[in-house]
PyMOL commands that place a pseudoatom at each C-alpha (Angstrom):
pseudoatom trace, name=CA, resn=MET, resi=1, chain=A, elem=C, hetatm=0, pos=[36.585, 95.900, -67.517]
pseudoatom trace, name=CA, resn=ALA, resi=2, chain=A, elem=C, hetatm=0, pos=[38.160, 96.735, -64.183]
pseudoatom trace, name=CA, resn=VAL, resi=3, chain=A, elem=C, hetatm=0, pos=[36.766, 99.663, -62.212]
pseudoatom trace, name=CA, resn=PHE, resi=4, chain=A, elem=C, hetatm=0, pos=[40.308, 100.180, -60.718]
pseudoatom trace, name=CA, resn=GLN, resi=5, chain=A, elem=C, hetatm=0, pos=[43.672, 98.645, -61.583]
pseudoatom trace, name=CA, resn=ILE, resi=6, chain=A, elem=C, hetatm=0, pos=[47.313, 99.136, -60.861]
pseudoatom trace, name=CA, resn=ASP, resi=7, chain=A, elem=C, hetatm=0, pos=[49.757, 98.741, -63.732]
pseudoatom trace, name=CA, resn=PRO, resi=8, chain=A, elem=C, hetatm=0, pos=[52.638, 96.182, -63.055]
pseudoatom trace, name=CA, resn=ASP, resi=9, chain=A, elem=C, hetatm=0, pos=[55.208, 98.962, -63.576]
pseudoatom trace, name=CA, resn=VAL, resi=10, chain=A, elem=C, hetatm=0, pos=[54.092, 100.583, -60.450]
pseudoatom trace, name=CA, resn=PHE, resi=11, chain=A, elem=C, hetatm=0, pos=[54.793, 97.469, -58.434]
pseudoatom trace, name=CA, resn=GLU, resi=12, chain=A, elem=C, hetatm=0, pos=[58.183, 97.109, -60.180]
pseudoatom trace, name=CA, resn=LEU, resi=13, chain=A, elem=C, hetatm=0, pos=[59.099, 100.526, -58.704]
pseudoatom trace, name=CA, resn=PHE, resi=14, chain=A, elem=C, hetatm=0, pos=[57.424, 99.930, -55.341]
pseudoatom trace, name=CA, resn=PRO, resi=15, chain=A, elem=C, hetatm=0, pos=[57.070, 96.237, -54.683]
pseudoatom trace, name=CA, resn=HIS, resi=16, chain=A, elem=C, hetatm=0, pos=[55.640, 96.954, -51.195]
pseudoatom trace, name=CA, resn=ALA, resi=17, chain=A, elem=C, hetatm=0, pos=[52.946, 99.348, -52.452]
pseudoatom trace, name=CA, resn=ARG, resi=18, chain=A, elem=C, hetatm=0, pos=[49.443, 98.324, -51.297]
pseudoatom trace, name=CA, resn=PHE, resi=19, chain=A, elem=C, hetatm=0, pos=[46.047, 99.644, -52.311]
pseudoatom trace, name=CA, resn=ALA, resi=20, chain=A, elem=C, hetatm=0, pos=[42.475, 99.233, -51.078]
pseudoatom trace, name=CA, resn=ALA, resi=21, chain=A, elem=C, hetatm=0, pos=[39.503, 100.387, -53.042]
pseudoatom trace, name=CA, resn=VAL, resi=22, chain=A, elem=C, hetatm=0, pos=[35.963, 101.011, -51.785]
pseudoatom trace, name=CA, resn=VAL, resi=23, chain=A, elem=C, hetatm=0, pos=[33.506, 101.058, -54.686]
pseudoatom trace, name=CA, resn=ALA, resi=24, chain=A, elem=C, hetatm=0, pos=[30.195, 102.765, -53.661]
pseudoatom trace, name=CA, resn=ARG, resi=25, chain=A, elem=C, hetatm=0, pos=[27.084, 102.891, -55.658]
pseudoatom trace, name=CA, resn=GLY, resi=26, chain=A, elem=C, hetatm=0, pos=[23.717, 104.626, -55.258]
pseudoatom trace, name=CA, resn=VAL, resi=27, chain=A, elem=C, hetatm=0, pos=[25.151, 107.175, -52.783]
pseudoatom trace, name=CA, resn=ASN, resi=28, chain=A, elem=C, hetatm=0, pos=[23.442, 110.376, -51.781]
pseudoatom trace, name=CA, resn=ASN, resi=29, chain=A, elem=C, hetatm=0, pos=[26.047, 113.214, -51.967]
pseudoatom trace, name=CA, resn=GLN, resi=30, chain=A, elem=C, hetatm=0, pos=[23.627, 116.030, -51.793]
pseudoatom trace, name=CA, resn=GLY, resi=31, chain=A, elem=C, hetatm=0, pos=[22.850, 118.616, -49.162]
pseudoatom trace, name=CA, resn=GLU, resi=32, chain=A, elem=C, hetatm=0, pos=[24.281, 118.771, -45.570]
pseudoatom trace, name=CA, resn=ASN, resi=33, chain=A, elem=C, hetatm=0, pos=[24.936, 115.741, -43.393]
pseudoatom trace, name=CA, resn=PRO, resi=34, chain=A, elem=C, hetatm=0, pos=[25.384, 116.613, -39.854]
pseudoatom trace, name=CA, resn=ALA, resi=35, chain=A, elem=C, hetatm=0, pos=[26.592, 113.158, -38.851]
pseudoatom trace, name=CA, resn=VAL, resi=36, chain=A, elem=C, hetatm=0, pos=[29.403, 113.251, -41.408]
pseudoatom trace, name=CA, resn=ALA, resi=37, chain=A, elem=C, hetatm=0, pos=[30.212, 116.836, -40.482]
pseudoatom trace, name=CA, resn=ASP, resi=38, chain=A, elem=C, hetatm=0, pos=[30.623, 115.788, -36.815]
pseudoatom trace, name=CA, resn=LEU, resi=39, chain=A, elem=C, hetatm=0, pos=[33.006, 112.935, -37.870]
pseudoatom trace, name=CA, resn=LEU, resi=40, chain=A, elem=C, hetatm=0, pos=[35.147, 115.324, -39.874]
pseudoatom trace, name=CA, resn=ASP, resi=41, chain=A, elem=C, hetatm=0, pos=[35.286, 117.937, -37.078]
pseudoatom trace, name=CA, resn=HIS, resi=42, chain=A, elem=C, hetatm=0, pos=[36.245, 115.254, -34.630]
pseudoatom trace, name=CA, resn=ALA, resi=43, chain=A, elem=C, hetatm=0, pos=[39.066, 113.978, -36.781]
pseudoatom trace, name=CA, resn=VAL, resi=44, chain=A, elem=C, hetatm=0, pos=[40.298, 117.487, -37.376]
pseudoatom trace, name=CA, resn=GLY, resi=45, chain=A, elem=C, hetatm=0, pos=[40.319, 118.176, -33.635]
pseudoatom trace, name=CA, resn=ARG, resi=46, chain=A, elem=C, hetatm=0, pos=[42.359, 115.011, -32.985]
pseudoatom trace, name=CA, resn=VAL, resi=47, chain=A, elem=C, hetatm=0, pos=[44.927, 115.850, -35.636]
pseudoatom trace, name=CA, resn=ARG, resi=48, chain=A, elem=C, hetatm=0, pos=[45.218, 119.405, -34.328]
pseudoatom trace, name=CA, resn=GLU, resi=49, chain=A, elem=C, hetatm=0, pos=[45.812, 118.046, -30.874]
pseudoatom trace, name=CA, resn=GLN, resi=50, chain=A, elem=C, hetatm=0, pos=[48.218, 115.305, -31.973]
pseudoatom trace, name=CA, resn=PHE, resi=51, chain=A, elem=C, hetatm=0, pos=[50.522, 117.497, -34.132]
pseudoatom trace, name=CA, resn=SER, resi=52, chain=A, elem=C, hetatm=0, pos=[50.238, 120.835, -32.263]
pseudoatom trace, name=CA, resn=GLY, resi=53, chain=A, elem=C, hetatm=0, pos=[53.856, 121.949, -31.889]
pseudoatom trace, name=CA, resn=GLY, resi=54, chain=A, elem=C, hetatm=0, pos=[55.205, 118.879, -33.680]
pseudoatom trace, name=CA, resn=ASP, resi=55, chain=A, elem=C, hetatm=0, pos=[56.344, 118.068, -37.210]
pseudoatom trace, name=CA, resn=PRO, resi=56, chain=A, elem=C, hetatm=0, pos=[53.993, 115.743, -39.182]
pseudoatom trace, name=CA, resn=LYS, resi=57, chain=A, elem=C, hetatm=0, pos=[56.816, 114.211, -41.131]
pseudoatom trace, name=CA, resn=SER, resi=58, chain=A, elem=C, hetatm=0, pos=[58.063, 112.595, -37.802]
pseudoatom trace, name=CA, resn=ASP, resi=59, chain=A, elem=C, hetatm=0, pos=[55.063, 110.235, -38.058]
pseudoatom trace, name=CA, resn=PRO, resi=60, chain=A, elem=C, hetatm=0, pos=[56.065, 107.030, -40.022]
pseudoatom trace, name=CA, resn=ARG, resi=61, chain=A, elem=C, hetatm=0, pos=[52.741, 107.017, -41.870]
pseudoatom trace, name=CA, resn=ILE, resi=62, chain=A, elem=C, hetatm=0, pos=[53.639, 110.498, -43.367]
pseudoatom trace, name=CA, resn=ALA, resi=63, chain=A, elem=C, hetatm=0, pos=[57.325, 109.886, -43.611]
pseudoatom trace, name=CA, resn=ILE, resi=64, chain=A, elem=C, hetatm=0, pos=[56.907, 106.881, -45.810]
pseudoatom trace, name=CA, resn=TRP, resi=65, chain=A, elem=C, hetatm=0, pos=[55.352, 109.131, -48.531]
pseudoatom trace, name=CA, resn=ARG, resi=66, chain=A, elem=C, hetatm=0, pos=[58.287, 111.508, -48.351]
pseudoatom trace, name=CA, resn=GLU, resi=67, chain=A, elem=C, hetatm=0, pos=[60.585, 108.569, -48.887]
pseudoatom trace, name=CA, resn=ALA, resi=68, chain=A, elem=C, hetatm=0, pos=[58.581, 107.338, -51.863]
pseudoatom trace, name=CA, resn=PHE, resi=69, chain=A, elem=C, hetatm=0, pos=[58.390, 110.764, -53.412]
pseudoatom trace, name=CA, resn=GLY, resi=70, chain=A, elem=C, hetatm=0, pos=[62.042, 111.343, -52.894]
pseudoatom trace, name=CA, resn=ALA, resi=71, chain=A, elem=C, hetatm=0, pos=[62.811, 107.946, -54.594]
pseudoatom trace, name=CA, resn=ARG, resi=72, chain=A, elem=C, hetatm=0, pos=[61.077, 109.281, -57.701]
pseudoatom trace, name=CA, resn=GLY, resi=73, chain=A, elem=C, hetatm=0, pos=[62.916, 112.502, -57.675]
pseudoatom trace, name=CA, resn=TRP, resi=74, chain=A, elem=C, hetatm=0, pos=[59.899, 114.540, -56.349]
pseudoatom trace, name=CA, resn=THR, resi=75, chain=A, elem=C, hetatm=0, pos=[61.162, 117.059, -53.825]
pseudoatom trace, name=CA, resn=PRO, resi=76, chain=A, elem=C, hetatm=0, pos=[59.240, 115.972, -50.717]
pseudoatom trace, name=CA, resn=SER, resi=77, chain=A, elem=C, hetatm=0, pos=[59.095, 119.486, -49.315]
pseudoatom trace, name=CA, resn=LYS, resi=78, chain=A, elem=C, hetatm=0, pos=[57.613, 120.863, -52.588]
pseudoatom trace, name=CA, resn=TYR, resi=79, chain=A, elem=C, hetatm=0, pos=[55.359, 118.007, -53.475]
pseudoatom trace, name=CA, resn=LEU, resi=80, chain=A, elem=C, hetatm=0, pos=[53.514, 116.953, -50.343]
pseudoatom trace, name=CA, resn=SER, resi=81, chain=A, elem=C, hetatm=0, pos=[51.363, 113.793, -50.270]
pseudoatom trace, name=CA, resn=SER, resi=82, chain=A, elem=C, hetatm=0, pos=[47.706, 114.543, -49.783]
pseudoatom trace, name=CA, resn=ILE, resi=83, chain=A, elem=C, hetatm=0, pos=[47.660, 113.322, -46.261]
pseudoatom trace, name=CA, resn=GLU, resi=84, chain=A, elem=C, hetatm=0, pos=[50.660, 115.385, -45.239]
pseudoatom trace, name=CA, resn=ALA, resi=85, chain=A, elem=C, hetatm=0, pos=[49.165, 118.514, -46.882]
pseudoatom trace, name=CA, resn=LEU, resi=86, chain=A, elem=C, hetatm=0, pos=[45.872, 118.012, -44.952]
pseudoatom trace, name=CA, resn=VAL, resi=87, chain=A, elem=C, hetatm=0, pos=[47.711, 117.429, -41.578]
pseudoatom trace, name=CA, resn=ARG, resi=88, chain=A, elem=C, hetatm=0, pos=[49.990, 120.404, -42.024]
pseudoatom trace, name=CA, resn=ARG, resi=89, chain=A, elem=C, hetatm=0, pos=[47.078, 122.684, -42.929]
pseudoatom trace, name=CA, resn=ILE, resi=90, chain=A, elem=C, hetatm=0, pos=[45.286, 121.582, -39.702]
pseudoatom trace, name=CA, resn=ALA, resi=91, chain=A, elem=C, hetatm=0, pos=[48.361, 121.690, -37.515]
pseudoatom trace, name=CA, resn=LYS, resi=92, chain=A, elem=C, hetatm=0, pos=[48.958, 125.298, -38.554]
pseudoatom trace, name=CA, resn=GLY, resi=93, chain=A, elem=C, hetatm=0, pos=[45.436, 126.242, -37.444]
pseudoatom trace, name=CA, resn=GLY, resi=94, chain=A, elem=C, hetatm=0, pos=[43.894, 126.130, -40.846]
pseudoatom trace, name=CA, resn=ASP, resi=95, chain=A, elem=C, hetatm=0, pos=[40.215, 125.218, -41.327]
pseudoatom trace, name=CA, resn=MET, resi=96, chain=A, elem=C, hetatm=0, pos=[38.994, 122.051, -42.959]
pseudoatom trace, name=CA, resn=PRO, resi=97, chain=A, elem=C, hetatm=0, pos=[36.222, 123.037, -45.385]
pseudoatom trace, name=CA, resn=HIS, resi=98, chain=A, elem=C, hetatm=0, pos=[33.122, 120.904, -45.616]
pseudoatom trace, name=CA, resn=ILE, resi=99, chain=A, elem=C, hetatm=0, pos=[32.894, 120.060, -49.379]
pseudoatom trace, name=CA, resn=SER, resi=100, chain=A, elem=C, hetatm=0, pos=[30.279, 117.380, -49.703]
pseudoatom trace, name=CA, resn=PRO, resi=101, chain=A, elem=C, hetatm=0, pos=[29.131, 114.377, -47.650]
pseudoatom trace, name=CA, resn=ALA, resi=102, chain=A, elem=C, hetatm=0, pos=[31.171, 111.865, -49.544]
pseudoatom trace, name=CA, resn=VAL, resi=103, chain=A, elem=C, hetatm=0, pos=[34.375, 114.003, -49.548]
pseudoatom trace, name=CA, resn=ASP, resi=104, chain=A, elem=C, hetatm=0, pos=[33.963, 114.880, -45.962]
pseudoatom trace, name=CA, resn=LEU, resi=105, chain=A, elem=C, hetatm=0, pos=[33.482, 111.246, -44.960]
pseudoatom trace, name=CA, resn=ALA, resi=106, chain=A, elem=C, hetatm=0, pos=[36.618, 110.168, -46.824]
pseudoatom trace, name=CA, resn=ASN, resi=107, chain=A, elem=C, hetatm=0, pos=[38.596, 113.049, -45.292]
pseudoatom trace, name=CA, resn=SER, resi=108, chain=A, elem=C, hetatm=0, pos=[37.401, 112.105, -41.754]
pseudoatom trace, name=CA, resn=VAL, resi=109, chain=A, elem=C, hetatm=0, pos=[38.648, 108.475, -42.265]
pseudoatom trace, name=CA, resn=SER, resi=110, chain=A, elem=C, hetatm=0, pos=[41.861, 109.670, -43.966]
pseudoatom trace, name=CA, resn=LEU, resi=111, chain=A, elem=C, hetatm=0, pos=[42.714, 111.953, -41.039]
pseudoatom trace, name=CA, resn=SER, resi=112, chain=A, elem=C, hetatm=0, pos=[41.814, 109.397, -38.454]
pseudoatom trace, name=CA, resn=LEU, resi=113, chain=A, elem=C, hetatm=0, pos=[44.211, 106.801, -39.834]
pseudoatom trace, name=CA, resn=LEU, resi=114, chain=A, elem=C, hetatm=0, pos=[46.713, 109.085, -41.695]
pseudoatom trace, name=CA, resn=VAL, resi=115, chain=A, elem=C, hetatm=0, pos=[46.412, 107.351, -45.017]
pseudoatom trace, name=CA, resn=PRO, resi=116, chain=A, elem=C, hetatm=0, pos=[45.667, 109.088, -48.380]
pseudoatom trace, name=CA, resn=ILE, resi=117, chain=A, elem=C, hetatm=0, pos=[42.091, 108.452, -49.621]
pseudoatom trace, name=CA, resn=GLY, resi=118, chain=A, elem=C, hetatm=0, pos=[40.900, 109.703, -52.983]
pseudoatom trace, name=CA, resn=VAL, resi=119, chain=A, elem=C, hetatm=0, pos=[37.386, 110.383, -54.080]
pseudoatom trace, name=CA, resn=HIS, resi=120, chain=A, elem=C, hetatm=0, pos=[36.606, 109.732, -57.778]
pseudoatom trace, name=CA, resn=ASP, resi=121, chain=A, elem=C, hetatm=0, pos=[33.292, 110.065, -59.782]
pseudoatom trace, name=CA, resn=LEU, resi=122, chain=A, elem=C, hetatm=0, pos=[32.941, 106.712, -61.551]
pseudoatom trace, name=CA, resn=GLY, resi=123, chain=A, elem=C, hetatm=0, pos=[30.172, 108.289, -63.704]
pseudoatom trace, name=CA, resn=THR, resi=124, chain=A, elem=C, hetatm=0, pos=[32.891, 110.311, -65.428]
pseudoatom trace, name=CA, resn=ALA, resi=125, chain=A, elem=C, hetatm=0, pos=[35.214, 107.210, -65.761]
pseudoatom trace, name=CA, resn=PRO, resi=126, chain=A, elem=C, hetatm=0, pos=[33.307, 104.529, -67.718]
pseudoatom trace, name=CA, resn=ASN, resi=127, chain=A, elem=C, hetatm=0, pos=[36.523, 102.858, -68.668]
pseudoatom trace, name=CA, resn=GLY, resi=128, chain=A, elem=C, hetatm=0, pos=[37.688, 102.670, -65.126]
pseudoatom trace, name=CA, resn=ILE, resi=129, chain=A, elem=C, hetatm=0, pos=[40.648, 104.354, -63.361]
pseudoatom trace, name=CA, resn=GLU, resi=130, chain=A, elem=C, hetatm=0, pos=[44.162, 103.139, -63.448]
pseudoatom trace, name=CA, resn=VAL, resi=131, chain=A, elem=C, hetatm=0, pos=[47.337, 103.886, -61.630]
pseudoatom trace, name=CA, resn=ARG, resi=132, chain=A, elem=C, hetatm=0, pos=[50.186, 103.761, -64.067]
pseudoatom trace, name=CA, resn=LEU, resi=133, chain=A, elem=C, hetatm=0, pos=[53.240, 105.644, -65.383]
pseudoatom trace, name=CA, resn=ALA, resi=134, chain=A, elem=C, hetatm=0, pos=[52.408, 108.714, -67.434]
pseudoatom trace, name=CA, resn=ASP, resi=135, chain=A, elem=C, hetatm=0, pos=[52.907, 108.779, -71.263]
pseudoatom trace, name=CA, resn=PRO, resi=136, chain=A, elem=C, hetatm=0, pos=[53.163, 111.786, -73.580]
pseudoatom trace, name=CA, resn=GLU, resi=137, chain=A, elem=C, hetatm=0, pos=[49.445, 111.650, -74.533]
pseudoatom trace, name=CA, resn=ASP, resi=138, chain=A, elem=C, hetatm=0, pos=[48.264, 112.278, -70.959]
pseudoatom trace, name=CA, resn=CYS, resi=139, chain=A, elem=C, hetatm=0, pos=[46.707, 115.570, -69.934]
pseudoatom trace, name=CA, resn=PHE, resi=140, chain=A, elem=C, hetatm=0, pos=[46.189, 117.047, -66.490]
pseudoatom trace, name=CA, resn=ARG, resi=141, chain=A, elem=C, hetatm=0, pos=[43.606, 119.788, -65.870]
pseudoatom trace, name=CA, resn=PRO, resi=142, chain=A, elem=C, hetatm=0, pos=[44.539, 121.683, -62.737]
pseudoatom trace, name=CA, resn=MET, resi=143, chain=A, elem=C, hetatm=0, pos=[42.020, 123.358, -60.456]
pseudoatom trace, name=CA, resn=GLY, resi=144, chain=A, elem=C, hetatm=0, pos=[40.833, 126.852, -61.353]
pseudoatom trace, name=CA, resn=ASP, resi=145, chain=A, elem=C, hetatm=0, pos=[41.781, 128.441, -64.651]
pseudoatom trace, name=CA, resn=SER, resi=146, chain=A, elem=C, hetatm=0, pos=[45.431, 127.269, -64.863]
pseudoatom trace, name=CA, resn=PRO, resi=147, chain=A, elem=C, hetatm=0, pos=[46.400, 125.817, -68.210]
pseudoatom trace, name=CA, resn=ASP, resi=148, chain=A, elem=C, hetatm=0, pos=[46.491, 122.138, -68.935]
pseudoatom trace, name=CA, resn=GLU, resi=149, chain=A, elem=C, hetatm=0, pos=[49.613, 120.264, -67.933]
pseudoatom trace, name=CA, resn=THR, resi=150, chain=A, elem=C, hetatm=0, pos=[51.490, 117.254, -69.402]
pseudoatom trace, name=CA, resn=PRO, resi=151, chain=A, elem=C, hetatm=0, pos=[52.876, 115.074, -66.537]
pseudoatom trace, name=CA, resn=ASP, resi=152, chain=A, elem=C, hetatm=0, pos=[56.475, 114.089, -66.695]
pseudoatom trace, name=CA, resn=GLN, resi=153, chain=A, elem=C, hetatm=0, pos=[56.904, 110.833, -68.658]
pseudoatom trace, name=CA, resn=GLY, resi=154, chain=A, elem=C, hetatm=0, pos=[57.154, 107.992, -66.145]
pseudoatom trace, name=CA, resn=GLU, resi=155, chain=A, elem=C, hetatm=0, pos=[55.359, 109.907, -63.390]
pseudoatom trace, name=CA, resn=ILE, resi=156, chain=A, elem=C, hetatm=0, pos=[52.951, 107.883, -61.399]
pseudoatom trace, name=CA, resn=VAL, resi=157, chain=A, elem=C, hetatm=0, pos=[49.432, 109.051, -62.118]
pseudoatom trace, name=CA, resn=TYR, resi=158, chain=A, elem=C, hetatm=0, pos=[45.773, 108.137, -61.487]
pseudoatom trace, name=CA, resn=VAL, resi=159, chain=A, elem=C, hetatm=0, pos=[44.276, 108.256, -64.944]
pseudoatom trace, name=CA, resn=HIS, resi=160, chain=A, elem=C, hetatm=0, pos=[41.021, 107.543, -66.939]
pseudoatom trace, name=CA, resn=ASP, resi=161, chain=A, elem=C, hetatm=0, pos=[42.153, 106.775, -70.507]
pseudoatom trace, name=CA, resn=HIS, resi=162, chain=A, elem=C, hetatm=0, pos=[44.516, 109.824, -71.006]
pseudoatom trace, name=CA, resn=ASP, resi=163, chain=A, elem=C, hetatm=0, pos=[42.721, 112.089, -68.553]
pseudoatom trace, name=CA, resn=VAL, resi=164, chain=A, elem=C, hetatm=0, pos=[44.966, 112.439, -65.510]
pseudoatom trace, name=CA, resn=ARG, resi=165, chain=A, elem=C, hetatm=0, pos=[42.952, 112.614, -62.317]
pseudoatom trace, name=CA, resn=THR, resi=166, chain=A, elem=C, hetatm=0, pos=[45.817, 112.799, -59.818]
pseudoatom trace, name=CA, resn=ARG, resi=167, chain=A, elem=C, hetatm=0, pos=[49.445, 113.772, -60.461]
pseudoatom trace, name=CA, resn=ARG, resi=168, chain=A, elem=C, hetatm=0, pos=[52.491, 112.373, -58.621]
pseudoatom trace, name=CA, resn=TRP, resi=169, chain=A, elem=C, hetatm=0, pos=[50.507, 109.496, -57.208]
pseudoatom trace, name=CA, resn=VAL, resi=170, chain=A, elem=C, hetatm=0, pos=[48.716, 111.146, -54.268]
pseudoatom trace, name=CA, resn=TRP, resi=171, chain=A, elem=C, hetatm=0, pos=[49.821, 114.793, -54.729]
pseudoatom trace, name=CA, resn=ARG, resi=172, chain=A, elem=C, hetatm=0, pos=[47.248, 116.855, -56.566]
pseudoatom trace, name=CA, resn=GLN, resi=173, chain=A, elem=C, hetatm=0, pos=[43.780, 116.111, -58.068]
pseudoatom trace, name=CA, resn=SER, resi=174, chain=A, elem=C, hetatm=0, pos=[42.446, 117.518, -61.335]
pseudoatom trace, name=CA, resn=ARG, resi=175, chain=A, elem=C, hetatm=0, pos=[39.287, 119.489, -61.835]
pseudoatom trace, name=CA, resn=SER, resi=176, chain=A, elem=C, hetatm=0, pos=[38.073, 116.804, -64.359]
pseudoatom trace, name=CA, resn=GLY, resi=177, chain=A, elem=C, hetatm=0, pos=[38.023, 114.302, -61.414]
pseudoatom trace, name=CA, resn=LEU, resi=178, chain=A, elem=C, hetatm=0, pos=[35.929, 116.315, -58.970]
pseudoatom trace, name=CA, resn=VAL, resi=179, chain=A, elem=C, hetatm=0, pos=[32.731, 114.811, -57.667]
pseudoatom trace, name=CA, resn=SER, resi=180, chain=A, elem=C, hetatm=0, pos=[29.493, 116.814, -57.643]
pseudoatom trace, name=CA, resn=PRO, resi=181, chain=A, elem=C, hetatm=0, pos=[26.230, 116.588, -55.644]
pseudoatom trace, name=CA, resn=GLN, resi=182, chain=A, elem=C, hetatm=0, pos=[24.807, 114.585, -58.492]
pseudoatom trace, name=CA, resn=THR, resi=183, chain=A, elem=C, hetatm=0, pos=[27.553, 111.938, -58.237]
pseudoatom trace, name=CA, resn=THR, resi=184, chain=A, elem=C, hetatm=0, pos=[26.138, 108.602, -57.052]
pseudoatom trace, name=CA, resn=ASP, resi=185, chain=A, elem=C, hetatm=0, pos=[28.873, 106.134, -57.901]
pseudoatom trace, name=CA, resn=PHE, resi=186, chain=A, elem=C, hetatm=0, pos=[32.294, 106.532, -56.245]
pseudoatom trace, name=CA, resn=LEU, resi=187, chain=A, elem=C, hetatm=0, pos=[35.749, 105.039, -56.099]
pseudoatom trace, name=CA, resn=PHE, resi=188, chain=A, elem=C, hetatm=0, pos=[37.532, 105.585, -52.876]
pseudoatom trace, name=CA, resn=PRO, resi=189, chain=A, elem=C, hetatm=0, pos=[41.160, 104.451, -53.422]
pseudoatom trace, name=CA, resn=ILE, resi=190, chain=A, elem=C, hetatm=0, pos=[43.385, 104.166, -50.304]
pseudoatom trace, name=CA, resn=ASP, resi=191, chain=A, elem=C, hetatm=0, pos=[47.136, 104.047, -50.794]
pseudoatom trace, name=CA, resn=GLY, resi=192, chain=A, elem=C, hetatm=0, pos=[50.068, 102.849, -48.759]
pseudoatom trace, name=CA, resn=PHE, resi=193, chain=A, elem=C, hetatm=0, pos=[52.859, 100.470, -48.173]
pseudoatom trace, name=CA, resn=ALA, resi=194, chain=A, elem=C, hetatm=0, pos=[52.976, 96.916, -46.592]
pseudoatom trace, name=CA, resn=SER, resi=195, chain=A, elem=C, hetatm=0, pos=[55.866, 97.864, -44.368]
pseudoatom trace, name=CA, resn=VAL, resi=196, chain=A, elem=C, hetatm=0, pos=[53.977, 100.742, -42.491]
pseudoatom trace, name=CA, resn=THR, resi=197, chain=A, elem=C, hetatm=0, pos=[50.356, 101.267, -43.295]
pseudoatom trace, name=CA, resn=ALA, resi=198, chain=A, elem=C, hetatm=0, pos=[48.966, 97.880, -44.392]
pseudoatom trace, name=CA, resn=THR, resi=199, chain=A, elem=C, hetatm=0, pos=[46.756, 97.662, -41.250]
pseudoatom trace, name=CA, resn=ALA, resi=200, chain=A, elem=C, hetatm=0, pos=[45.606, 101.223, -41.558]
pseudoatom trace, name=CA, resn=ILE, resi=201, chain=A, elem=C, hetatm=0, pos=[44.647, 100.706, -45.191]
pseudoatom trace, name=CA, resn=SER, resi=202, chain=A, elem=C, hetatm=0, pos=[42.517, 97.740, -44.360]
pseudoatom trace, name=CA, resn=GLU, resi=203, chain=A, elem=C, hetatm=0, pos=[40.996, 99.527, -41.424]
pseudoatom trace, name=CA, resn=ALA, resi=204, chain=A, elem=C, hetatm=0, pos=[40.147, 102.599, -43.509]
pseudoatom trace, name=CA, resn=ALA, resi=205, chain=A, elem=C, hetatm=0, pos=[38.530, 100.489, -46.192]
pseudoatom trace, name=CA, resn=GLU, resi=206, chain=A, elem=C, hetatm=0, pos=[36.409, 98.571, -43.752]
pseudoatom trace, name=CA, resn=ARG, resi=207, chain=A, elem=C, hetatm=0, pos=[35.387, 101.732, -41.960]
pseudoatom trace, name=CA, resn=LEU, resi=208, chain=A, elem=C, hetatm=0, pos=[34.397, 103.523, -45.173]
pseudoatom trace, name=CA, resn=ALA, resi=209, chain=A, elem=C, hetatm=0, pos=[32.559, 100.492, -46.437]
pseudoatom trace, name=CA, resn=ALA, resi=210, chain=A, elem=C, hetatm=0, pos=[30.489, 100.477, -43.263]
pseudoatom trace, name=CA, resn=LEU, resi=211, chain=A, elem=C, hetatm=0, pos=[29.913, 104.231, -42.907]
pseudoatom trace, name=CA, resn=VAL, resi=212, chain=A, elem=C, hetatm=0, pos=[28.963, 105.006, -46.483]
pseudoatom trace, name=CA, resn=PRO, resi=213, chain=A, elem=C, hetatm=0, pos=[25.694, 102.884, -46.530]
pseudoatom trace, name=CA, resn=LYS, resi=214, chain=A, elem=C, hetatm=0, pos=[24.907, 103.935, -42.972]
pseudoatom trace, name=CA, resn=LEU, resi=215, chain=A, elem=C, hetatm=0, pos=[25.266, 107.723, -43.491]
pseudoatom trace, name=CA, resn=LEU, resi=216, chain=A, elem=C, hetatm=0, pos=[24.915, 108.241, -47.291]
pseudoatom trace, name=CA, resn=GLY, resi=217, chain=A, elem=C, hetatm=0, pos=[22.915, 105.313, -48.467]
pseudoatom trace, name=CA, resn=GLY, resi=218, chain=A, elem=C, hetatm=0, pos=[23.953, 102.891, -51.408]
pseudoatom trace, name=CA, resn=THR, resi=219, chain=A, elem=C, hetatm=0, pos=[26.082, 99.784, -51.332]
pseudoatom trace, name=CA, resn=THR, resi=220, chain=A, elem=C, hetatm=0, pos=[29.837, 99.260, -51.033]
pseudoatom trace, name=CA, resn=THR, resi=221, chain=A, elem=C, hetatm=0, pos=[32.352, 96.653, -52.104]
pseudoatom trace, name=CA, resn=VAL, resi=222, chain=A, elem=C, hetatm=0, pos=[35.927, 96.459, -50.761]
pseudoatom trace, name=CA, resn=TYR, resi=223, chain=A, elem=C, hetatm=0, pos=[38.961, 95.391, -52.791]
pseudoatom trace, name=CA, resn=HIS, resi=224, chain=A, elem=C, hetatm=0, pos=[42.497, 94.824, -51.800]
pseudoatom trace, name=CA, resn=LEU, resi=225, chain=A, elem=C, hetatm=0, pos=[45.153, 95.226, -54.475]
pseudoatom trace, name=CA, resn=ASP, resi=226, chain=A, elem=C, hetatm=0, pos=[48.807, 94.209, -54.661]
pseudoatom trace, name=CA, resn=ALA, resi=227, chain=A, elem=C, hetatm=0, pos=[51.214, 92.843, -57.365]
pseudoatom trace, name=CA, resn=ASP, resi=228, chain=A, elem=C, hetatm=0, pos=[49.391, 89.479, -57.325]
pseudoatom trace, name=CA, resn=HIS, resi=229, chain=A, elem=C, hetatm=0, pos=[45.914, 91.037, -57.374]
pseudoatom trace, name=CA, resn=PRO, resi=230, chain=A, elem=C, hetatm=0, pos=[46.265, 94.299, -59.391]
pseudoatom trace, name=CA, resn=SER, resi=231, chain=A, elem=C, hetatm=0, pos=[42.626, 94.954, -60.395]
pseudoatom trace, name=CA, resn=ALA, resi=232, chain=A, elem=C, hetatm=0, pos=[39.159, 95.579, -58.725]
pseudoatom trace, name=CA, resn=GLY, resi=233, chain=A, elem=C, hetatm=0, pos=[35.797, 94.966, -60.219]
for i in range(1, 233): cmd.bond("trace and resi %d" % i, "trace and resi %d" % (i + 1))
show_as sticks, trace
zoom trace
């Protein structure tokens, strides 16, 4: 059974979509990690400097997501990709909270290379995680106490069985997909497009694969996914 896979329908819609996946096992996600915190703070500082007084959507690595969302009928100004949301928050002077070592490390790499990076608990996804088009049985559990949602049919989602972990591709994560201090096995998916961010995706994957064992322990394996190689693990 694949740890991570992309349905062919996604590549039918976006032939140039590319994914990398870092699968990490035996990771220590507990307590504070000063080395990871420093990496995140440094990445935040560079983003704040780069985009101070500028518009994040002028960067091609962010603009490509606005184009993709618009192509699916998702208003780009309403539904921001995760990387654009992070960059805008920082550019406006907002703080970047330290959540946990694994999440902070992923965010530091994401901000450094301006590519979306997810963090998923494989312990709560024994059947693996798939990127596919939503169907009527799927359920999304928003953060907080908001009621459950049914994604639009045909919406691109990250999903475990029918439990939607991320809506609108890389827009918003569910509470059921959150990692905890006890999480030891992770999937870090990295999303992008061959035309703009293929190099950044590869660099992000290699960087994460090296930093996780060095700073958090455990082991990592890197996978690269496209239409001809749609599954990992």
